[in-house]
C-alpha positions in Angstrom: 63.4 84.1 89.9 62.1 84.1 86.5 63.7 87.1 84.2 61.1 89.9 83.8 59.5 89.9 80.3 61.4 92.6 78.1 60.4 95.3 75.5 61.1 93.7 71.9 61.1 95.7 68.5 57.6 94.5 68.3 56.6 97.1 70.9 58.5 99.9 69.4 57.1 98.9 65.6 54.0 99.2 63.3 51.8 96.1 64.1 52.2 95.3 60.3 55.7 94.0 59.5 57.4 92.1 56.6 58.8 88.9 58.0 60.2 85.6 57.0 59.0 82.5 58.1 62.2 82.4 60.1 61.9 85.6 62.1 57.9 85.0 62.1 58.9 82.4 64.4 61.2 84.0 66.2 59.1 87.0 67.0 56.0 84.7 68.0 58.1 82.7 70.8 59.2 86.3 72.0 55.6 87.6 72.2 54.3 84.2 74.2 57.4 84.7 76.4 56.2 88.3 77.2 52.7 87.5 77.6 53.3 84.4 80.1 56.2 84.0 82.0 55.5 80.2 82.4 56.6 79.6 78.9 60.1 78.1 78.6 62.2 77.2 76.1 64.6 74.0 76.1 66.6 72.3 73.5 70.2 71.7 72.2 71.9 75.1 71.4 68.8 77.2 71.6 70.0 79.7 74.0 73.6 81.3 73.3 73.6 80.2 69.8 70.2 81.0 69.3 69.5 77.5 67.3 70.8 76.1 64.5 68.9 77.9 62.4 68.7 80.7 64.7 65.0 80.7 65.4 65.6 81.3 69.4 68.2 84.2 68.4 68.3 87.0 71.3 65.5 85.3 73.8 68.2 83.8 76.1 69.8 87.1 76.2 66.5 89.0 76.7 64.8 86.2 79.1 67.6 84.5 80.9 69.1 81.3 81.1 66.2 80.1 83.7 63.7 80.6 80.5 65.8 79.4 77.5 68.0 76.5 78.6 70.5 74.7 76.7 70.2 71.2 77.1 72.3 68.0 76.9 72.2 66.2 73.4 69.2 63.9 74.8 66.0 64.3 73.0 64.5 61.9 75.5 65.8 63.8 78.5 64.4 67.2 76.6 60.9 65.7 76.2 60.9 64.3 79.9 61.9 67.4 81.2 59.0 69.2 79.4 56.5 66.8 80.6 57.4 67.6 84.3 57.7 71.2 83.9 54.1 71.2 82.1 52.8 68.7 85.2 54.0 71.5 87.4 52.2 74.5 85.6 54.7 75.5 83.1 54.3 75.6 79.1 57.6 74.5 77.7 58.8 74.8 74.2 61.1 72.2 73.3 63.3 72.4 69.9 64.3 69.3 68.0 67.2 70.3 66.2 66.4 68.1 63.1 63.4 66.1 62.7 65.6 63.0 62.2 66.6 63.3 66.1 63.2 62.8 67.5 63.4 59.3 67.6 65.4 59.1 70.7 62.5 61.0 72.4 59.7 59.0 70.7 58.8 56.8 73.8 58.5 59.9 75.9 56.1 61.5 73.4 54.2 58.5 72.6 54.0 56.9 76.3 53.7 60.2 78.3 53.0 63.3 76.5 50.2 61.7 74.4 48.8 60.0 77.2 48.8 61.7 80.6 45.9 63.9 80.2 43.8 60.7 79.4 45.2 58.4 81.6 44.3 61.1 84.7 40.7 61.2 83.4 41.4 65.1 82.2 43.1 66.1 85.5 46.5 66.7 84.6 47.3 69.1 81.2 50.5 68.5 79.6 50.6 71.9 77.5 54.0 71.0 75.5 55.1 72.4 72.4 57.6 70.3 70.3 59.2 72.4 67.6 60.2 70.0 64.6 62.3 71.5 61.8 61.4 69.1 58.9 61.4 68.6 55.3 64.0 68.6 52.7 65.6 70.8 50.4 68.7 72.0 52.1 71.3 69.6 50.8 71.8 67.6 54.0 71.6 64.0 55.0 68.9 61.6 55.4 68.4 62.4 59.2 68.2 66.3 58.5 65.8 66.1 55.9 63.0 63.8 56.4 59.2 64.5 56.9 57.6 62.0 59.8 54.5 63.5 60.4 52.5 60.9 59.6 53.9 59.0 62.5 52.9 61.4 65.0 49.3 62.0 63.6 48.6 58.2 64.2 49.2 58.8 67.8 46.2 59.8 69.8 46.6 62.5 72.2 48.8 64.5 70.0 47.9 67.5 68.1 50.3 68.1 64.9 50.2 71.3 62.8 52.5 72.4 60.1 52.6 76.2 59.1 53.7 77.3 55.5 53.8 81.5 55.7 55.2 84.1 57.8 51.6 84.9 58.9 50.8 81.4 60.1 54.2 81.1 61.8 54.0 83.9 63.7 50.2 83.5 65.1 50.4 79.5 65.1 53.2 79.2 67.2 51.7 81.4 69.8 48.5 79.6 69.7 50.1 76.0 69.9 51.7 77.4 73.2 48.4 78.6 74.6 47.1 75.2 74.0 46.7 72.7 77.0 47.1 69.5 74.8 50.6 68.6 73.6 51.3 70.0 70.0 54.0 69.0 67.6 54.9 71.6 65.5 56.4 70.8 62.2 58.3 73.8 60.9 59.4 73.8 56.9 63.1 74.4 57.5 63.9 75.2 53.7 61.7 78.1 54.2 62.9 79.6 57.3 64.8 82.4 55.4 63.4 82.3 52.1 63.1 85.7 50.9 60.7 85.2 48.2 58.0 84.3 51.0 58.8 87.3 53.2 55.4 89.0 53.4 53.5 91.5 55.8 52.2 90.2 58.7 49.7 92.0 60.9 50.8 90.9 64.5 48.0 92.9 66.1 45.2 90.5 64.4 45.2 86.6 64.4 44.8 84.8 61.4 42.1 82.5 62.7 41.8 78.9 64.7 44.8 77.0 65.1 43.3 73.5 64.0 41.7 74.7 60.4 42.6 74.5 56.7 42.5 77.2 54.4 41.6 78.1 51.1 44.8 80.1 49.6 43.8 80.3 45.8 40.2 79.6 44.4 39.9 77.7 41.0 37.4 75.3 39.3 39.4 72.4 37.4 40.9 70.6 40.2 42.0 70.7 43.9 45.5 70.7 45.1 46.0 70.2 49.1 49.2 70.3 51.0 50.9 71.5 54.3 54.2 73.0 55.3 56.6 73.0 52.3 54.6 71.4 49.7 52.2 74.5 49.7 54.6 76.6 48.0 55.2 73.9 45.3 51.2 73.8 44.7 50.7 77.7 44.7 53.6 77.7 42.1 51.6 75.1 40.1 48.6 76.7 40.2 50.4 79.8 38.6 51.9 77.8 36.0 48.5 76.2 35.1 46.8 79.5 34.9 48.9 80.2 32.1 47.6 77.2 29.9 43.9 78.1 31.1 43.7 75.8 34.0 41.8 76.8 37.2 43.4 75.0 40.2 42.2 75.4 43.5 45.0 75.3 46.4 44.2 74.5 50.1 46.5 74.5 53.0 45.7 71.9 55.4 47.9 73.8 58.4 46.3 71.0 60.9 47.6 67.3 60.5 45.9 65.8 63.5 43.0 66.7 63.6 42.9 67.0 60.3 40.1 69.5 59.1 38.9 68.1 55.8 35.8 70.4 55.6 36.9 72.9 53.0 38.5 70.1 51.0 35.4 68.2 50.8 33.8 71.3 49.6 36.5 71.9 47.1 36.2 68.7 45.7 32.8 68.6 45.3 32.9 71.7 43.0 35.9 70.5 41.0 35.6 66.7 41.0 39.2 66.2 41.2 42.1 66.2 43.8 45.9 65.9 44.3 47.4 65.7 47.5 50.9 66.9 47.9 53.7 66.1 50.6 57.5 65.3 51.1 56.3 62.2 53.1 56.9 58.8 51.7 53.2 57.7 50.3 52.9 54.6 52.2 50.3 54.9 55.3 50.8 58.7 55.2 48.8 61.9 55.8 48.0 61.7 52.1 46.5 58.4 52.3 44.1 59.5 55.0 43.1 62.5 53.0 42.6 59.9 49.8 40.6 57.6 51.8 38.6 60.1 53.7 37.6 62.1 50.3 36.5 59.1 48.4 34.2 58.0 51.4 32.7 61.6 51.8 32.8 62.9 47.8 32.6 59.5 46.0 29.7 60.6 43.5 31.4 63.9 43.0 34.9 62.7 41.8 35.4 62.6 38.2 38.9 61.0 38.5 40.6 59.0 41.2 42.5 60.7 44.0 46.1 61.5 43.1 49.1 62.0 45.5 52.3 63.1 44.7 54.9 62.5 47.6 58.1 61.6 48.6 59.3 57.9 47.6 59.0 54.8 49.9 62.5 55.0 50.6 64.9 56.2 53.1 65.9 60.0 52.2 68.5 60.0 49.4 71.8 61.6 49.5 71.7 65.3 49.0 72.6 65.1 45.3 69.7 63.1 44.7 66.8 64.8 46.4 65.6 67.0 43.6 64.5 63.9 42.1 62.7 62.5 45.7 61.0 65.9 46.3 57.6 66.6 44.9 58.0 69.7 42.5 56.4 71.8 40.0 56.6 69.0 37.2 55.5 66.1 39.3 52.3 68.4 40.4 51.6 69.2 37.1 51.9 65.9 35.6 49.6 64.6 38.1 47.4 67.7 37.1 47.5 66.6 33.9 46.5 62.7 34.5 43.6 64.0 36.6 42.3 66.2 33.8 42.9 63.5 31.2 41.1 60.9 33.0 
């Protein structure tokens, strides 16, 4: 027997709430579980503990152990179980505790999750969401701070998205769960409980389609494009640049695969300059693809080469060095100077 949906705090409060990204994800998961009793959450410590980042806090208590399952420390088992559940009509949501732990489940993701729909000529749907806390900035070791999203964006059959603000966190997780294709949902862990990003979320009106990028700040001198944790860095850079009379447009990619570069092309045709920002290493990355596609589509509009500000092509460093590894305000503004000075 499935536990009956319970009334949440969403049912008794105003539809507009001030939320952090972490709380928005928690309430988004709750809303999805209340709307569909086929939604099941599984992962390491997601139940009684509520996850190491407390994103699933309170869900097992309210929905029961049959819908919020604590699993063994076995990512291949988590993903494999989710594939089986999905084939039987459920909508599993897997939590990978840290992004570095996803690799024991890589075979299940790439060989099964990404292929079943295609291999069955569309007869079998695999509506699995894999939640992946990712990125640095929390003072942790390498397997807790990496950005492996480019690896999964390269695998045909997977959708890959990343949120950067509370409204997107609340709505995108529900949209991902409703999607009939497998979705890897990358969550910027260092922003989970960042009070500076706390903002009003309208829980009654969706923010827009899942697989679409969005212009967050308009500008005329150069375009900054980013996703996940790097969006805040770009917005801060645009604010700092404005004090020097420079107008920077900021685009939140939101969807990593499929890429929605239409707004980026439109912006670059106006500004003539593009800087792509990401914490992932630059080699064979999402920012590489953005640079290639923009020069292909906007070649005659470019006033300078497409520049990238990324993590370095090394394993993630010890925590005391991560501030030198991660793209920050100074590195982004330096790239803006280089682009405008070309």
